[in-house]
PDB file with one MODEL, atoms N, CA, C and O in Angstrom:
MODEL        1
ATOM      1  N   MET A   1       0.825  -1.204   0.000  1.00  0.00           N
ATOM      2  CA  MET A   1       0.000   0.000   0.000  1.00  0.00           C
ATOM      3  C   MET A   1       0.860   1.254   0.000  1.00  0.00           C
ATOM      4  O   MET A   1       0.341   2.356   0.176  1.00  0.00           O
ATOM      5  N   ASP A   2       2.155   1.107  -0.193  1.00  0.00           N
ATOM      6  CA  ASP A   2       3.057   2.240  -0.325  1.00  0.00           C
ATOM      7  C   ASP A   2       3.196   3.046   0.964  1.00  0.00           C
ATOM      8  O   ASP A   2       3.362   4.265   0.925  1.00  0.00           O
ATOM      9  N   CYS A   3       3.129   2.364   2.100  1.00  0.00           N
ATOM     10  CA  CYS A   3       3.255   3.052   3.388  1.00  0.00           C
ATOM     11  C   CYS A   3       4.558   2.701   4.094  1.00  0.00           C
ATOM     12  O   CYS A   3       4.773   3.112   5.234  1.00  0.00           O
ATOM     13  N   ILE A   4       5.433   1.942   3.425  1.00  0.00           N
ATOM     14  CA  ILE A   4       6.698   1.532   4.031  1.00  0.00           C
ATOM     15  C   ILE A   4       7.822   2.387   3.457  1.00  0.00           C
ATOM     16  O   ILE A   4       8.138   2.311   2.269  1.00  0.00           O
ATOM     17  N   TYR A   5       8.416   3.197   4.320  1.00  0.00           N
ATOM     18  CA  TYR A   5       9.454   4.141   3.934  1.00  0.00           C
ATOM     19  C   TYR A   5      10.817   3.588   4.323  1.00  0.00           C
ATOM     20  O   TYR A   5      10.950   2.869   5.313  1.00  0.00           O
ATOM     21  N   GLU A   6      11.809   3.926   3.546  1.00  0.00           N
ATOM     22  CA  GLU A   6      13.160   3.450   3.799  1.00  0.00           C
ATOM     23  C   GLU A   6      14.006   4.540   4.437  1.00  0.00           C
ATOM     24  O   GLU A   6      14.168   5.625   3.879  1.00  0.00           O
ATOM     25  N   GLY A   7      14.542   4.236   5.612  1.00  0.00           N
ATOM     26  CA  GLY A   7      15.522   5.104   6.251  1.00  0.00           C
ATOM     27  C   GLY A   7      16.900   4.570   5.913  1.00  0.00           C
ATOM     28  O   GLY A   7      17.030   3.689   5.063  1.00  0.00           O
ATOM     29  N   ASP A   8      17.926   5.088   6.560  1.00  0.00           N
ATOM     30  CA  ASP A   8      19.280   4.606   6.295  1.00  0.00           C
ATOM     31  C   ASP A   8      19.463   3.136   6.651  1.00  0.00           C
ATOM     32  O   ASP A   8      20.103   2.396   5.904  1.00  0.00           O
ATOM     33  N   ARG A   9      18.906   2.701   7.790  1.00  0.00           N
ATOM     34  CA  ARG A   9      19.155   1.334   8.269  1.00  0.00           C
ATOM     35  C   ARG A   9      17.900   0.534   8.547  1.00  0.00           C
ATOM     36  O   ARG A   9      17.989  -0.651   8.866  1.00  0.00           O
ATOM     37  N   MET A  10      16.744   1.140   8.437  1.00  0.00           N
ATOM     38  CA  MET A  10      15.509   0.450   8.791  1.00  0.00           C
ATOM     39  C   MET A  10      14.390   0.886   7.871  1.00  0.00           C
ATOM     40  O   MET A  10      14.413   1.987   7.321  1.00  0.00           O
ATOM     41  N   LEU A  11      13.415   0.016   7.710  1.00  0.00           N
ATOM     42  CA  LEU A  11      12.188   0.371   7.013  1.00  0.00           C
ATOM     43  C   LEU A  11      11.165   0.773   8.062  1.00  0.00           C
ATOM     44  O   LEU A  11      11.072   0.153   9.122  1.00  0.00           O
ATOM     45  N   TYR A  12      10.398   1.813   7.761  1.00  0.00           N
ATOM     46  CA  TYR A  12       9.425   2.367   8.701  1.00  0.00           C
ATOM     47  C   TYR A  12       8.040   2.335   8.075  1.00  0.00           C
ATOM     48  O   TYR A  12       7.861   2.738   6.926  1.00  0.00           O
ATOM     49  N   ILE A  13       7.061   1.856   8.834  1.00  0.00           N
ATOM     50  CA  ILE A  13       5.679   1.829   8.364  1.00  0.00           C
ATOM     51  C   ILE A  13       4.976   3.077   8.878  1.00  0.00           C
ATOM     52  O   ILE A  13       4.907   3.310  10.085  1.00  0.00           O
ATOM     53  N   HIS A  14       4.458   3.874   7.955  1.00  0.00           N
ATOM     54  CA  HIS A  14       3.769   5.102   8.364  1.00  0.00           C
ATOM     55  C   HIS A  14       2.447   4.720   9.029  1.00  0.00           C
ATOM     56  O   HIS A  14       1.592   4.113   8.385  1.00  0.00           O
ATOM     57  N   PRO A  15       2.266   5.063  10.304  1.00  0.00           N
ATOM     58  CA  PRO A  15       1.074   4.607  11.030  1.00  0.00           C
ATOM     59  C   PRO A  15      -0.236   5.187  10.505  1.00  0.00           C
ATOM     60  O   PRO A  15      -1.287   4.571  10.685  1.00  0.00           O
ATOM     61  N   ASP A  16      -0.205   6.350   9.864  1.00  0.00           N
ATOM     62  CA  ASP A  16      -1.434   6.946   9.341  1.00  0.00           C
ATOM     63  C   ASP A  16      -1.726   6.510   7.907  1.00  0.00           C
ATOM     64  O   ASP A  16      -2.872   6.580   7.462  1.00  0.00           O
ATOM     65  N   GLU A  17      -0.716   6.066   7.190  1.00  0.00           N
ATOM     66  CA  GLU A  17      -0.911   5.634   5.806  1.00  0.00           C
ATOM     67  C   GLU A  17      -1.180   4.138   5.696  1.00  0.00           C
ATOM     68  O   GLU A  17      -1.717   3.684   4.686  1.00  0.00           O
ATOM     69  N   CYS A  18      -0.818   3.371   6.711  1.00  0.00           N
ATOM     70  CA  CYS A  18      -1.051   1.927   6.725  1.00  0.00           C
ATOM     71  C   CYS A  18      -2.548   1.667   6.881  1.00  0.00           C
ATOM     72  O   CYS A  18      -3.208   2.280   7.720  1.00  0.00           O
ATOM     73  N   ILE A  19      -3.077   0.752   6.063  1.00  0.00           N
ATOM     74  CA  ILE A  19      -4.502   0.426   6.148  1.00  0.00           C
ATOM     75  C   ILE A  19      -4.734  -0.957   6.776  1.00  0.00           C
ATOM     76  O   ILE A  19      -5.839  -1.494   6.695  1.00  0.00           O
ATOM     77  N   ASP A  20      -3.714  -1.524   7.391  1.00  0.00           N
ATOM     78  CA  ASP A  20      -3.805  -2.817   8.070  1.00  0.00           C
ATOM     79  C   ASP A  20      -4.257  -3.949   7.153  1.00  0.00           C
ATOM     80  O   ASP A  20      -5.022  -4.821   7.566  1.00  0.00           O
ATOM     81  N   CYS A  21      -3.783  -3.934   5.911  1.00  0.00           N
ATOM     82  CA  CYS A  21      -4.183  -4.978   4.963  1.00  0.00           C
ATOM     83  C   CYS A  21      -3.409  -6.275   5.182  1.00  0.00           C
ATOM     84  O   CYS A  21      -3.866  -7.340   4.768  1.00  0.00           O
ATOM     85  N   GLY A  22      -2.233  -6.200   5.831  1.00  0.00           N
ATOM     86  CA  GLY A  22      -1.439  -7.382   6.116  1.00  0.00           C
ATOM     87  C   GLY A  22      -0.559  -7.856   4.983  1.00  0.00           C
ATOM     88  O   GLY A  22       0.110  -8.879   5.129  1.00  0.00           O
ATOM     89  N   ALA A  23      -0.527  -7.160   3.856  1.00  0.00           N
ATOM     90  CA  ALA A  23       0.267  -7.591   2.699  1.00  0.00           C
ATOM     91  C   ALA A  23       1.763  -7.623   3.003  1.00  0.00           C
ATOM     92  O   ALA A  23       2.497  -8.382   2.371  1.00  0.00           O
ATOM     93  N   CYS A  24       2.220  -6.833   3.934  1.00  0.00           N
ATOM     94  CA  CYS A  24       3.648  -6.760   4.245  1.00  0.00           C
ATOM     95  C   CYS A  24       4.111  -7.888   5.174  1.00  0.00           C
ATOM     96  O   CYS A  24       5.295  -8.223   5.198  1.00  0.00           O
ATOM     97  N   GLU A  25       3.199  -8.464   5.925  1.00  0.00           N
ATOM     98  CA  GLU A  25       3.580  -9.479   6.914  1.00  0.00           C
ATOM     99  C   GLU A  25       4.302 -10.682   6.318  1.00  0.00           C
ATOM    100  O   GLU A  25       5.363 -11.048   6.825  1.00  0.00           O
ATOM    101  N   PRO A  26       3.786 -11.311   5.275  1.00  0.00           N
ATOM    102  CA  PRO A  26       4.468 -12.515   4.773  1.00  0.00           C
ATOM    103  C   PRO A  26       5.805 -12.246   4.092  1.00  0.00           C
ATOM    104  O   PRO A  26       6.594 -13.174   3.914  1.00  0.00           O
ATOM    105  N   VAL A  27       6.078 -11.011   3.711  1.00  0.00           N
ATOM    106  CA  VAL A  27       7.341 -10.715   3.030  1.00  0.00           C
ATOM    107  C   VAL A  27       8.383 -10.076   3.934  1.00  0.00           C
ATOM    108  O   VAL A  27       9.506  -9.832   3.493  1.00  0.00           O
ATOM    109  N   CYS A  28       8.046  -9.801   5.176  1.00  0.00           N
ATOM    110  CA  CYS A  28       9.011  -9.225   6.103  1.00  0.00           C
ATOM    111  C   CYS A  28      10.062 -10.277   6.441  1.00  0.00           C
ATOM    112  O   CYS A  28       9.726 -11.333   6.976  1.00  0.00           O
ATOM    113  N   PRO A  29      11.335 -10.003   6.137  1.00  0.00           N
ATOM    114  CA  PRO A  29      12.373 -11.018   6.351  1.00  0.00           C
ATOM    115  C   PRO A  29      12.688 -11.314   7.818  1.00  0.00           C
ATOM    116  O   PRO A  29      13.322 -12.326   8.119  1.00  0.00           O
ATOM    117  N   VAL A  30      12.259 -10.456   8.723  1.00  0.00           N
ATOM    118  CA  VAL A  30      12.557 -10.679  10.141  1.00  0.00           C
ATOM    119  C   VAL A  30      11.291 -10.823  11.000  1.00  0.00           C
ATOM    120  O   VAL A  30      11.361 -10.773  12.228  1.00  0.00           O
ATOM    121  N   GLU A  31      10.162 -10.999  10.360  1.00  0.00           N
ATOM    122  CA  GLU A  31       8.887 -11.188  11.058  1.00  0.00           C
ATOM    123  C   GLU A  31       8.660 -10.127  12.137  1.00  0.00           C
ATOM    124  O   GLU A  31       8.329 -10.445  13.279  1.00  0.00           O
ATOM    125  N   ALA A  32       8.844  -8.869  11.753  1.00  0.00           N
ATOM    126  CA  ALA A  32       8.782  -7.768  12.715  1.00  0.00           C
ATOM    127  C   ALA A  32       7.523  -6.918  12.585  1.00  0.00           C
ATOM    128  O   ALA A  32       7.462  -5.824  13.146  1.00  0.00           O
ATOM    129  N   ILE A  33       6.526  -7.397  11.863  1.00  0.00           N
ATOM    130  CA  ILE A  33       5.333  -6.592  11.654  1.00  0.00           C
ATOM    131  C   ILE A  33       4.191  -7.142  12.500  1.00  0.00           C
ATOM    132  O   ILE A  33       3.838  -8.319  12.424  1.00  0.00           O
ATOM    133  N   TYR A  34       3.628  -6.250  13.309  1.00  0.00           N
ATOM    134  CA  TYR A  34       2.524  -6.599  14.201  1.00  0.00           C
ATOM    135  C   TYR A  34       1.450  -5.530  14.092  1.00  0.00           C
ATOM    136  O   TYR A  34       1.730  -4.383  13.745  1.00  0.00           O
ATOM    137  N   TYR A  35       0.222  -5.919  14.392  1.00  0.00           N
ATOM    138  CA  TYR A  35      -0.808  -4.913  14.571  1.00  0.00           C
ATOM    139  C   TYR A  35      -0.475  -4.153  15.849  1.00  0.00           C
ATOM    140  O   TYR A  35       0.125  -4.701  16.773  1.00  0.00           O
ATOM    141  N   GLU A  36      -0.866  -2.903  15.887  1.00  0.00           N
ATOM    142  CA  GLU A  36      -0.487  -2.015  16.995  1.00  0.00           C
ATOM    143  C   GLU A  36      -0.760  -2.619  18.370  1.00  0.00           C
ATOM    144  O   GLU A  36       0.081  -2.519  19.263  1.00  0.00           O
ATOM    145  N   ASP A  37      -1.901  -3.231  18.549  1.00  0.00           N
ATOM    146  CA  ASP A  37      -2.263  -3.791  19.851  1.00  0.00           C
ATOM    147  C   ASP A  37      -1.553  -5.111  20.162  1.00  0.00           C
ATOM    148  O   ASP A  37      -1.628  -5.611  21.284  1.00  0.00           O
ATOM    149  N   ASP A  38      -0.865  -5.672  19.163  1.00  0.00           N
ATOM    150  CA  ASP A  38      -0.211  -6.972  19.340  1.00  0.00           C
ATOM    151  C   ASP A  38       1.307  -6.895  19.455  1.00  0.00           C
ATOM    152  O   ASP A  38       1.967  -7.934  19.500  1.00  0.00           O
ATOM    153  N   VAL A  39       1.875  -5.701  19.502  1.00  0.00           N
ATOM    154  CA  VAL A  39       3.328  -5.562  19.583  1.00  0.00           C
ATOM    155  C   VAL A  39       3.806  -6.122  20.922  1.00  0.00           C
ATOM    156  O   VAL A  39       3.363  -5.665  21.976  1.00  0.00           O
ATOM    157  N   PRO A  40       4.707  -7.109  20.890  1.00  0.00           N
ATOM    158  CA  PRO A  40       5.234  -7.642  22.158  1.00  0.00           C
ATOM    159  C   PRO A  40       5.966  -6.558  22.953  1.00  0.00           C
ATOM    160  O   PRO A  40       6.571  -5.656  22.374  1.00  0.00           O
ATOM    161  N   ASP A  41       5.906  -6.653  24.256  1.00  0.00           N
ATOM    162  CA  ASP A  41       6.544  -5.651  25.121  1.00  0.00           C
ATOM    163  C   ASP A  41       8.022  -5.459  24.784  1.00  0.00           C
ATOM    164  O   ASP A  41       8.532  -4.342  24.857  1.00  0.00           O
ATOM    165  N   GLN A  42       8.706  -6.532  24.419  1.00  0.00           N
ATOM    166  CA  GLN A  42      10.138  -6.435  24.123  1.00  0.00           C
ATOM    167  C   GLN A  42      10.426  -5.572  22.886  1.00  0.00           C
ATOM    168  O   GLN A  42      11.559  -5.128  22.704  1.00  0.00           O
ATOM    169  N   TRP A  43       9.437  -5.333  22.049  1.00  0.00           N
ATOM    170  CA  TRP A  43       9.637  -4.537  20.831  1.00  0.00           C
ATOM    171  C   TRP A  43       8.946  -3.176  20.904  1.00  0.00           C
ATOM    172  O   TRP A  43       8.925  -2.448  19.912  1.00  0.00           O
ATOM    173  N   ALA A  44       8.392  -2.827  22.035  1.00  0.00           N
ATOM    174  CA  ALA A  44       7.622  -1.583  22.171  1.00  0.00           C
ATOM    175  C   ALA A  44       8.444  -0.347  21.815  1.00  0.00           C
ATOM    176  O   ALA A  44       7.929   0.571  21.177  1.00  0.00           O
ATOM    177  N   GLU A  45       9.711  -0.312  22.217  1.00  0.00           N
ATOM    178  CA  GLU A  45      10.514   0.874  21.909  1.00  0.00           C
ATOM    179  C   GLU A  45      10.736   1.023  20.399  1.00  0.00           C
ATOM    180  O   GLU A  45      10.897   2.139  19.905  1.00  0.00           O
ATOM    181  N   TYR A  46      10.746  -0.082  19.676  1.00  0.00           N
ATOM    182  CA  TYR A  46      10.877  -0.014  18.218  1.00  0.00           C
ATOM    183  C   TYR A  46       9.582   0.472  17.571  1.00  0.00           C
ATOM    184  O   TYR A  46       9.604   1.189  16.571  1.00  0.00           O
ATOM    185  N   TYR A  47       8.467   0.074  18.154  1.00  0.00           N
ATOM    186  CA  TYR A  47       7.186   0.605  17.672  1.00  0.00           C
ATOM    187  C   TYR A  47       7.172   2.127  17.839  1.00  0.00           C
ATOM    188  O   TYR A  47       6.801   2.853  16.917  1.00  0.00           O
ATOM    189  N   ASN A  48       7.578   2.607  19.023  1.00  0.00           N
ATOM    190  CA  ASN A  48       7.607   4.049  19.278  1.00  0.00           C
ATOM    191  C   ASN A  48       8.581   4.754  18.340  1.00  0.00           C
ATOM    192  O   ASN A  48       8.291   5.850  17.860  1.00  0.00           O
ATOM    193  N   ALA A  49       9.730   4.139  18.075  1.00  0.00           N
ATOM    194  CA  ALA A  49      10.695   4.731  17.143  1.00  0.00           C
ATOM    195  C   ALA A  49      10.089   4.828  15.754  1.00  0.00           C
ATOM    196  O   ALA A  49      10.302   5.814  15.048  1.00  0.00           O
ATOM    197  N   ASN A  50       9.335   3.807  15.360  1.00  0.00           N
ATOM    198  CA  ASN A  50       8.676   3.826  14.054  1.00  0.00           C
ATOM    199  C   ASN A  50       7.702   5.000  13.956  1.00  0.00           C
ATOM    200  O   ASN A  50       7.709   5.730  12.965  1.00  0.00           O
ATOM    201  N   VAL A  51       6.874   5.180  14.970  1.00  0.00           N
ATOM    202  CA  VAL A  51       5.899   6.280  14.969  1.00  0.00           C
ATOM    203  C   VAL A  51       6.618   7.625  15.013  1.00  0.00           C
ATOM    204  O   VAL A  51       6.285   8.531  14.249  1.00  0.00           O
ATOM    205  N   ASP A  52       7.597   7.759  15.897  1.00  0.00           N
ATOM    206  CA  ASP A  52       8.319   9.023  16.061  1.00  0.00           C
ATOM    207  C   ASP A  52       9.100   9.429  14.811  1.00  0.00           C
ATOM    208  O   ASP A  52       9.330  10.616  14.584  1.00  0.00           O
ATOM    209  N   PHE A  53       9.502   8.462  14.012  1.00  0.00           N
ATOM    210  CA  PHE A  53      10.268   8.746  12.790  1.00  0.00           C
ATOM    211  C   PHE A  53       9.535   9.742  11.892  1.00  0.00           C
ATOM    212  O   PHE A  53      10.169  10.519  11.179  1.00  0.00           O
ATOM    213  N   PHE A  54       8.216   9.719  11.925  1.00  0.00           N
ATOM    214  CA  PHE A  54       7.418  10.563  11.031  1.00  0.00           C
ATOM    215  C   PHE A  54       7.008  11.896  11.657  1.00  0.00           C
ATOM    216  O   PHE A  54       6.299  12.678  11.025  1.00  0.00           O
ATOM    217  N   ASP A  55       7.444  12.165  12.891  1.00  0.00           N
ATOM    218  CA  ASP A  55       7.042  13.399  13.570  1.00  0.00           C
ATOM    219  C   ASP A  55       7.355  14.649  12.761  1.00  0.00           C
ATOM    220  O   ASP A  55       6.509  15.537  12.657  1.00  0.00           O
ATOM    221  N   ASP A  56       8.540  14.738  12.191  1.00  0.00           N
ATOM    222  CA  ASP A  56       8.919  15.976  11.503  1.00  0.00           C
ATOM    223  C   ASP A  56       8.622  15.965  10.009  1.00  0.00           C
ATOM    224  O   ASP A  56       8.711  17.008   9.363  1.00  0.00           O
ATOM    225  N   ILE A  57       8.270  14.811   9.444  1.00  0.00           N
ATOM    226  CA  ILE A  57       7.960  14.791   8.007  1.00  0.00           C
ATOM    227  C   ILE A  57       6.478  14.641   7.727  1.00  0.00           C
ATOM    228  O   ILE A  57       6.049  14.811   6.586  1.00  0.00           O
ATOM    229  N   GLY A  58       5.693  14.329   8.732  1.00  0.00           N
ATOM    230  CA  GLY A  58       4.254  14.207   8.538  1.00  0.00           C
ATOM    231  C   GLY A  58       3.905  12.999   7.695  1.00  0.00           C
ATOM    232  O   GLY A  58       4.510  11.935   7.824  1.00  0.00           O
ATOM    233  N   ALA A  59       2.917  13.180   6.826  1.00  0.00           N
ATOM    234  CA  ALA A  59       2.458  12.113   5.936  1.00  0.00           C
ATOM    235  C   ALA A  59       2.801  12.504   4.501  1.00  0.00           C
ATOM    236  O   ALA A  59       2.047  13.234   3.858  1.00  0.00           O
ATOM    237  N   PRO A  60       3.933  12.020   4.000  1.00  0.00           N
ATOM    238  CA  PRO A  60       4.370  12.398   2.657  1.00  0.00           C
ATOM    239  C   PRO A  60       3.456  11.931   1.531  1.00  0.00           C
ATOM    240  O   PRO A  60       3.530  12.461   0.423  1.00  0.00           O
ATOM    241  N   GLY A  61       2.597  10.953   1.793  1.00  0.00           N
ATOM    242  CA  GLY A  61       1.654  10.532   0.769  1.00  0.00           C
ATOM    243  C   GLY A  61       2.108   9.372  -0.085  1.00  0.00           C
ATOM    244  O   GLY A  61       1.610   9.194  -1.197  1.00  0.00           O
ATOM    245  N   GLY A  62       3.021   8.595   0.396  1.00  0.00           N
ATOM    246  CA  GLY A  62       3.453   7.405  -0.334  1.00  0.00           C
ATOM    247  C   GLY A  62       4.951   7.313  -0.442  1.00  0.00           C
ATOM    248  O   GLY A  62       5.625   8.269  -0.828  1.00  0.00           O
ATOM    249  N   ALA A  63       5.461   6.160  -0.098  1.00  0.00           N
ATOM    250  CA  ALA A  63       6.907   5.950  -0.067  1.00  0.00           C
ATOM    251  C   ALA A  63       7.527   5.972  -1.456  1.00  0.00           C
ATOM    252  O   ALA A  63       8.639   6.473  -1.622  1.00  0.00           O
ATOM    253  N   ALA A  64       6.840   5.445  -2.445  1.00  0.00           N
ATOM    254  CA  ALA A  64       7.424   5.342  -3.791  1.00  0.00           C
ATOM    255  C   ALA A  64       7.765   6.711  -4.366  1.00  0.00           C
ATOM    256  O   ALA A  64       8.786   6.867  -5.035  1.00  0.00           O
ATOM    257  N   SER A  65       6.937   7.679  -4.117  1.00  0.00           N
ATOM    258  CA  SER A  65       7.196   9.012  -4.660  1.00  0.00           C
ATOM    259  C   SER A  65       8.153   9.822  -3.802  1.00  0.00           C
ATOM    260  O   SER A  65       8.628  10.873  -4.230  1.00  0.00           O
ATOM    261  N   HIS A  66       8.441   9.349  -2.599  1.00  0.00           N
ATOM    262  CA  HIS A  66       9.294  10.098  -1.679  1.00  0.00           C
ATOM    263  C   HIS A  66      10.747   9.645  -1.742  1.00  0.00           C
ATOM    264  O   HIS A  66      11.651  10.469  -1.605  1.00  0.00           O
ATOM    265  N   GLY A  67      10.986   8.371  -1.944  1.00  0.00           N
ATOM    266  CA  GLY A  67      12.353   7.855  -1.979  1.00  0.00           C
ATOM    267  C   GLY A  67      12.917   7.627  -0.596  1.00  0.00           C
ATOM    268  O   GLY A  67      12.203   7.712   0.402  1.00  0.00           O
ATOM    269  N   VAL A  68      14.204   7.335  -0.545  1.00  0.00           N
ATOM    270  CA  VAL A  68      14.884   7.057   0.718  1.00  0.00           C
ATOM    271  C   VAL A  68      14.953   8.325   1.563  1.00  0.00           C
ATOM    272  O   VAL A  68      15.262   9.409   1.067  1.00  0.00           O
ATOM    273  N   ILE A  69      14.663   8.166   2.832  1.00  0.00           N
ATOM    274  CA  ILE A  69      14.811   9.267   3.784  1.00  0.00           C
ATOM    275  C   ILE A  69      16.175   9.069   4.439  1.00  0.00           C
ATOM    276  O   ILE A  69      16.373   8.098   5.169  1.00  0.00           O
ATOM    277  N   PRO A  70      17.115   9.974   4.188  1.00  0.00           N
ATOM    278  CA  PRO A  70      18.515   9.743   4.597  1.00  0.00           C
ATOM    279  C   PRO A  70      18.804   9.958   6.085  1.00  0.00           C
ATOM    280  O   PRO A  70      19.656  10.767   6.453  1.00  0.00           O
ATOM    281  N   ARG A  71      18.091   9.232   6.919  1.00  0.00           N
ATOM    282  CA  ARG A  71      18.308   9.293   8.363  1.00  0.00           C
ATOM    283  C   ARG A  71      17.564   8.130   8.998  1.00  0.00           C
ATOM    284  O   ARG A  71      16.835   7.407   8.319  1.00  0.00           O
ATOM    285  N   ASP A  72      17.745   7.952  10.287  1.00  0.00           N
ATOM    286  CA  ASP A  72      17.006   6.968  11.062  1.00  0.00           C
ATOM    287  C   ASP A  72      16.622   7.583  12.390  1.00  0.00           C
ATOM    288  O   ASP A  72      17.161   8.614  12.795  1.00  0.00           O
ATOM    289  N   HIS A  73      15.694   6.943  13.057  1.00  0.00           N
ATOM    290  CA  HIS A  73      15.356   7.344  14.418  1.00  0.00           C
ATOM    291  C   HIS A  73      16.627   7.147  15.253  1.00  0.00           C
ATOM    292  O   HIS A  73      17.383   6.212  14.987  1.00  0.00           O
ATOM    293  N   PRO A  74      16.884   7.990  16.247  1.00  0.00           N
ATOM    294  CA  PRO A  74      18.096   7.858  17.058  1.00  0.00           C
ATOM    295  C   PRO A  74      18.288   6.471  17.675  1.00  0.00           C
ATOM    296  O   PRO A  74      19.423   6.008  17.786  1.00  0.00           O
ATOM    297  N   LEU A  75      17.220   5.807  18.073  1.00  0.00           N
ATOM    298  CA  LEU A  75      17.331   4.459  18.624  1.00  0.00           C
ATOM    299  C   LEU A  75      17.976   3.517  17.608  1.00  0.00           C
ATOM    300  O   LEU A  75      18.828   2.706  17.972  1.00  0.00           O
ATOM    301  N   ILE A  76      17.589   3.614  16.370  1.00  0.00           N
ATOM    302  CA  ILE A  76      18.115   2.755  15.311  1.00  0.00           C
ATOM    303  C   ILE A  76      19.532   3.184  14.948  1.00  0.00           C
ATOM    304  O   ILE A  76      20.406   2.340  14.748  1.00  0.00           O
ATOM    305  N   ALA A  77      19.757   4.467  14.863  1.00  0.00           N
ATOM    306  CA  ALA A  77      21.085   4.976  14.493  1.00  0.00           C
ATOM    307  C   ALA A  77      22.157   4.557  15.497  1.00  0.00           C
ATOM    308  O   ALA A  77      23.320   4.394  15.125  1.00  0.00           O
ATOM    309  N   ARG A  78      21.781   4.381  16.759  1.00  0.00           N
ATOM    310  CA  ARG A  78      22.744   3.985  17.802  1.00  0.00           C
ATOM    311  C   ARG A  78      23.080   2.501  17.793  1.00  0.00           C
ATOM    312  O   ARG A  78      24.064   2.092  18.409  1.00  0.00           O
ATOM    313  N   LEU A  79      22.297   1.697  17.117  1.00  0.00           N
ATOM    314  CA  LEU A  79      22.552   0.251  17.109  1.00  0.00           C
ATOM    315  C   LEU A  79      23.849  -0.067  16.397  1.00  0.00           C
ATOM    316  O   LEU A  79      24.180   0.581  15.403  1.00  0.00           O
ATOM    317  N   PRO A  80      24.592  -1.050  16.882  1.00  0.00           N
ATOM    318  CA  PRO A  80      25.817  -1.438  16.176  1.00  0.00           C
ATOM    319  C   PRO A  80      25.464  -2.055  14.824  1.00  0.00           C
ATOM    320  O   PRO A  80      24.404  -2.663  14.676  1.00  0.00           O
ATOM    321  N   PRO A  81      26.345  -1.903  13.841  1.00  0.00           N
ATOM    322  CA  PRO A  81      26.076  -2.505  12.523  1.00  0.00           C
ATOM    323  C   PRO A  81      25.956  -4.021  12.644  1.00  0.00           C
ATOM    324  O   PRO A  81      26.627  -4.648  13.464  1.00  0.00           O
ATOM    325  N   GLN A  82      25.101  -4.589  11.823  1.00  0.00           N
ATOM    326  CA  GLN A  82      24.938  -6.044  11.800  1.00  0.00           C
ATOM    327  C   GLN A  82      25.754  -6.615  10.652  1.00  0.00           C
ATOM    328  O   GLN A  82      25.849  -6.015   9.582  1.00  0.00           O
ATOM    329  N   ASN A  83      26.335  -7.768  10.886  1.00  0.00           N
ATOM    330  CA  ASN A  83      27.042  -8.468   9.810  1.00  0.00           C
ATOM    331  C   ASN A  83      26.004  -9.110   8.914  1.00  0.00           C
ATOM    332  O   ASN A  83      25.047  -9.727   9.384  1.00  0.00           O
ATOM    333  N   GLN A  84      26.208  -8.957   7.625  1.00  0.00           N
ATOM    334  CA  GLN A  84      25.229  -9.487   6.681  1.00  0.00           C
ATOM    335  C   GLN A  84      25.682 -10.773   6.079  1.00  0.00           C
ATOM    336  O   GLN A  84      24.972 -11.356   5.259  1.00  0.00           O
TER     337      GLN A  84
ENDMDL
END
């Protein structure tokens, strides 16, 4: 539904643009997509980082037309790099 935006190190789901269709769940490589009320407590800070990521950009109206957003939420930016 074009609500998944790319930051430098993480993909972010825009909470106001997501229509809860579930199309992203089966293709998420790390099984990290939950409905808002189902987010496990251990991942709550990542949910908040996802929501906060859009505080200063609002609702751009679709990820495809916006492109990569060259930054990440501070929580994500502080994480050590992962070996791929």
